DRENROPA-91627 format. One record per residue (C-alpha): x, y, z. Coordinates in steps of 0.1 Angstrom, whole numbers, padded with zeros to 4 digits. Layout:
BEGIN
NUSE  c1  c2  c3
NUSE  X  Y  Z
...
END
This chain:
BEGIN
NUSE  c1  c2  c3
NUSE  0384  -0933  0206
NUSE  0376  -0940  0171
NUSE  0395  -0935  0145
NUSE  0372  -0905  0134
NUSE  0386  -0891  0164
NUSE  0419  -0896  0157
NUSE  0417  -0884  0126
NUSE  0399  -0853  0138
NUSE  0426  -0842  0164
NUSE  0452  -0850  0144
NUSE  0435  -0827  0119
NUSE  0434  -0796  0146
NUSE  0472  -0803  0153
NUSE  0483  -0800  0116
NUSE  0462  -0764  0113
NUSE  0479  -0751  0146
NUSE  0510  -0764  0129
NUSE  0507  -0750  0095
NUSE  0495  -0718  0109
NUSE  0530  -0713  0124
NUSE  0544  -0713  0089
NUSE  0515  -0697  0073
NUSE  0497  -0676  0095
NUSE  0459  -0672  0094
NUSE  0455  -0634  0082
NUSE  0481  -0644  0055
NUSE  0462  -0677  0045
NUSE  0431  -0656  0042
NUSE  0442  -0626  0027
NUSE  0459  -0653  -0001
NUSE  0425  -0673  -0004
NUSE  0404  -0642  -0006
NUSE  0425  -0626  -0031
NUSE  0422  -0657  -0055
NUSE  0385  -0658  -0051
NUSE  0380  -0624  -0061
NUSE  0351  -0625  -0088
NUSE  0339  -0658  -0067
NUSE  0299  -0657  -0062
NUSE  0287  -0659  -0097
NUSE  0269  -0689  -0088
NUSE  0288  -0712  -0108
NUSE  0309  -0738  -0091
NUSE  0331  -0758  -0109
NUSE  0327  -0790  -0088
NUSE  0289  -0788  -0086
NUSE  0284  -0780  -0123
NUSE  0308  -0814  -0134
NUSE  0281  -0833  -0110
NUSE  0247  -0820  -0128
NUSE  0230  -0827  -0161
NUSE  0217  -0860  -0172
NUSE  0238  -0893  -0167
NUSE  0262  -0907  -0140
NUSE  0292  -0887  -0130
NUSE  0322  -0897  -0112
NUSE  0343  -0884  -0088
NUSE  0376  -0907  -0089
NUSE  0400  -0904  -0062
NUSE  0440  -0905  -0057
NUSE  0443  -0923  -0025
NUSE  0477  -0935  -0013
NUSE  0464  -0952  0018
NUSE  0436  -0958  0043
NUSE  0432  -0967  0078
NUSE  0414  -0995  0070
NUSE  0433  -1009  0038
NUSE  0466  -0999  0047
NUSE  0492  -0990  0020
NUSE  0472  -0992  -0014
NUSE  0497  -0976  -0040
NUSE  0535  -0978  -0031
NUSE  0546  -0959  -0062
NUSE  0517  -0936  -0061
NUSE  0519  -0918  -0096
NUSE  0498  -0894  -0087
NUSE  0499  -0872  -0116
NUSE  0493  -0901  -0143
NUSE  0466  -0914  -0122
NUSE  0448  -0881  -0124
NUSE  0454  -0877  -0162
NUSE  0440  -0913  -0167
NUSE  0409  -0901  -0150
NUSE  0403  -0871  -0170
NUSE  0411  -0892  -0202
NUSE  0388  -0917  -0189
NUSE  0357  -0890  -0183
NUSE  0359  -0887  -0146
NUSE  0339  -0857  -0138
NUSE  0361  -0846  -0109
NUSE  0389  -0858  -0089
NUSE  0388  -0864  -0053
NUSE  0422  -0862  -0037
NUSE  0435  -0869  -0001
NUSE  0457  -0846  0019
NUSE  0457  -0862  0052
NUSE  0492  -0875  0061
NUSE  0496  -0895  0085
NUSE  0465  -0923  0081
NUSE  0459  -0918  0044
NUSE  0497  -0907  0038
NUSE  0484  -0874  0016
NUSE  0500  -0841  0008
NUSE  0489  -0805  0001
NUSE  0508  -0808  -0028
NUSE  0488  -0833  -0046
NUSE  0460  -0811  -0051
NUSE  0480  -0783  -0062
NUSE  0500  -0804  -0086
NUSE  0466  -0827  -0099
NUSE  0453  -0790  -0107
NUSE  0480  -0779  -0130
NUSE  0478  -0811  -0146
NUSE  0440  -0819  -0154
NUSE  0413  -0795  -0159
NUSE  0384  -0811  -0141
NUSE  0377  -0797  -0106
NUSE  0396  -0809  -0079
NUSE  0377  -0821  -0040
NUSE  0404  -0817  -0014
NUSE  0396  -0848  0008
NUSE  0405  -0846  0044
NUSE  0389  -0840  0079
NUSE  0382  -0801  0081
NUSE  0378  -0793  0112
NUSE  0384  -0751  0113
NUSE  0380  -0723  0087
NUSE  0417  -0722  0080
NUSE  0416  -0754  0066
NUSE  0389  -0739  0038
NUSE  0413  -0710  0032
NUSE  0439  -0734  0027
NUSE  0421  -0756  0002
NUSE  0413  -0728  -0019
NUSE  0451  -0715  -0017
NUSE  0464  -0750  -0028
NUSE  0442  -0750  -0058
NUSE  0408  -0773  -0049
NUSE  0378  -0766  -0060
NUSE  0361  -0785  -0031
NUSE  0361  -0789  0002
NUSE  0345  -0823  0024
NUSE  0326  -0812  0056
NUSE  0316  -0845  0078
NUSE  0283  -0838  0095
NUSE  0298  -0864  0129
NUSE  0326  -0835  0127
NUSE  0307  -0806  0128
NUSE  0276  -0788  0143
NUSE  0250  -0776  0122
NUSE  0258  -0737  0128
NUSE  0294  -0746  0117
NUSE  0286  -0767  0089
NUSE  0263  -0739  0077
NUSE  0294  -0710  0082
NUSE  0318  -0734  0067
NUSE  0296  -0740  0036
NUSE  0287  -0702  0029
NUSE  0325  -0694  0035
NUSE  0332  -0721  0009
NUSE  0310  -0711  -0014
NUSE  0322  -0669  -0009
NUSE  0355  -0684  -0020
NUSE  0342  -0701  -0053
NUSE  0345  -0736  -0041
NUSE  0320  -0759  -0036
NUSE  0311  -0779  -0001
NUSE  0301  -0816  -0001
NUSE  0284  -0823  0029
NUSE  0292  -0860  0043
NUSE  0266  -0877  0061
NUSE  0263  -0915  0071
NUSE  0228  -0918  0089
NUSE  0190  -0905  0087
NUSE  0199  -0876  0113
NUSE  0230  -0865  0096
NUSE  0212  -0863  0061
NUSE  0189  -0842  0076
NUSE  0213  -0822  0091
NUSE  0232  -0819  0059
NUSE  0198  -0809  0043
NUSE  0189  -0778  0071
NUSE  0225  -0764  0065
NUSE  0218  -0758  0027
NUSE  0236  -0783  0011
NUSE  0238  -0779  -0026
NUSE  0259  -0815  -0023
NUSE  0251  -0844  -0003
NUSE  0270  -0873  0000
NUSE  0264  -0904  0022
NUSE  0292  -0923  0031
NUSE  0287  -0960  0027
NUSE  0315  -0971  0048
NUSE  0311  -0964  0089
NUSE  0340  -0942  0095
NUSE  0338  -0953  0131
NUSE  0334  -0994  0120
NUSE  0348  -0994  0087
NUSE  0319  -1018  0080
NUSE  0304  -1008  0040
NUSE  0267  -1010  0030
NUSE  0260  -0993  -0008
NUSE  0224  -0995  0007
NUSE  0232  -0968  0027
NUSE  0231  -0941  0000
NUSE  0199  -0960  -0013
NUSE  0177  -0958  0015
NUSE  0181  -0920  0023
NUSE  0178  -0907  -0010
NUSE  0143  -0893  -0007
NUSE  0154  -0874  0026
NUSE  0175  -0851  -0001
NUSE  0155  -0823  -0026
NUSE  0156  -0833  -0061
NUSE  0174  -0797  -0066
NUSE  0209  -0810  -0048
NUSE  0234  -0829  -0061
NUSE  0233  -0866  -0044
NUSE  0266  -0885  -0040
NUSE  0269  -0922  -0029
NUSE  0305  -0924  -0013
NUSE  0326  -0957  -0011
NUSE  0317  -0993  -0016
NUSE  0312  -0991  -0055
NUSE  0334  -1018  -0071
NUSE  0310  -1039  -0097
NUSE  0281  -1027  -0123
NUSE  0255  -1043  -0102
NUSE  0270  -1023  -0074
NUSE  0265  -0986  -0100
NUSE  0237  -1001  -0111
NUSE  0220  -1001  -0077
NUSE  0228  -0971  -0065
NUSE  0221  -0953  -0100
NUSE  0186  -0969  -0103
NUSE  0176  -0955  -0068
NUSE  0185  -0913  -0080
NUSE  0217  -0914  -0071
NUSE  0237  -0885  -0090
NUSE  0270  -0891  -0085
NUSE  0295  -0921  -0074
NUSE  0330  -0910  -0054
NUSE  0348  -0945  -0059
NUSE  0385  -0950  -0042
NUSE  0402  -0981  -0034
NUSE  0385  -1003  -0063
NUSE  0400  -0978  -0088
NUSE  0432  -0973  -0072
NUSE  0437  -1010  -0071
NUSE  0427  -1014  -0111
NUSE  0452  -1021  -0134
NUSE  0431  -1010  -0162
NUSE  0414  -0979  -0147
NUSE  0406  -0964  -0180
NUSE  0384  -0998  -0189
NUSE  0370  -0999  -0153
NUSE  0355  -0964  -0153
NUSE  0343  -0971  -0191
NUSE  0327  -1002  -0178
NUSE  0306  -0988  -0151
NUSE  0298  -0961  -0170
NUSE  0281  -0985  -0197
NUSE  0266  -1002  -0173
NUSE  0240  -0975  -0161
NUSE  0230  -0972  -0200
NUSE  0201  -0994  -0198
NUSE  0189  -0969  -0167
NUSE  0196  -0939  -0189
NUSE  0162  -0936  -0207
NUSE  0144  -0926  -0175
NUSE  0149  -0889  -0178
NUSE  0134  -0878  -0144
NUSE  0157  -0904  -0126
NUSE  0189  -0890  -0149
NUSE  0181  -0853  -0137
NUSE  0184  -0865  -0101
NUSE  0213  -0891  -0111
NUSE  0251  -0884  -0107
NUSE  0273  -0914  -0095
NUSE  0310  -0904  -0075
NUSE  0337  -0925  -0074
NUSE  0353  -0926  -0043
NUSE  0376  -0928  -0015
NUSE  0366  -0962  -0004
END
């Protein structure tokens, strides 16, 4: 058993427990009512990550299984405000309660605090969690290739999109990237962290860039700490970065984001590369 297996098993238990409070039929009905009119083809999360330049997905995360407690006080609403004021394109918010000390209410509160879209970062194992993400105020859900087979990835992506949400399809190796493409992923992220061993290699998202179509948003997740890191992934054609721990530990989050964005400006002259690039500041 790996930590990823534990996270998935616990997510299944959580979903069953949540369905005792809000039954499946009620959650689905509420989500579909909120999504009434969705299907225009425009998705707030995806739209925020498209266009020229580097794009940042900044994470609100209290703890992680690899680093333990990161932010004891965790003023998540102020953190979200700081991210938005610093020019973040989107926010990633952990809702997994045991290892990441997340809460669904964090997404709801943040969605009422800022105007930029929010990714519900969790370990999606069933469709109930997708309906739930819509209800709590998320603009996107995370679907992890190593937890879901190809047919399920496709079905869950389509469900999320029918509710007006994006799906960030996360892969770690070449086979998973191909699986993410095959399921029709519009936003494909490569995690530089191996969730089974916690080792980090930012070259991971660089080496698989050519496997992803240019019309998909390509995200580099985890391990982005320095100007050199972000230049490396941006120069390779990454469209967005998801940054987590390094931002959460920074005493000057606005300054860090500004510095990382500025580091990409010399690269920004390549219009072709820009059109493919979006860097997501990630859940480290």
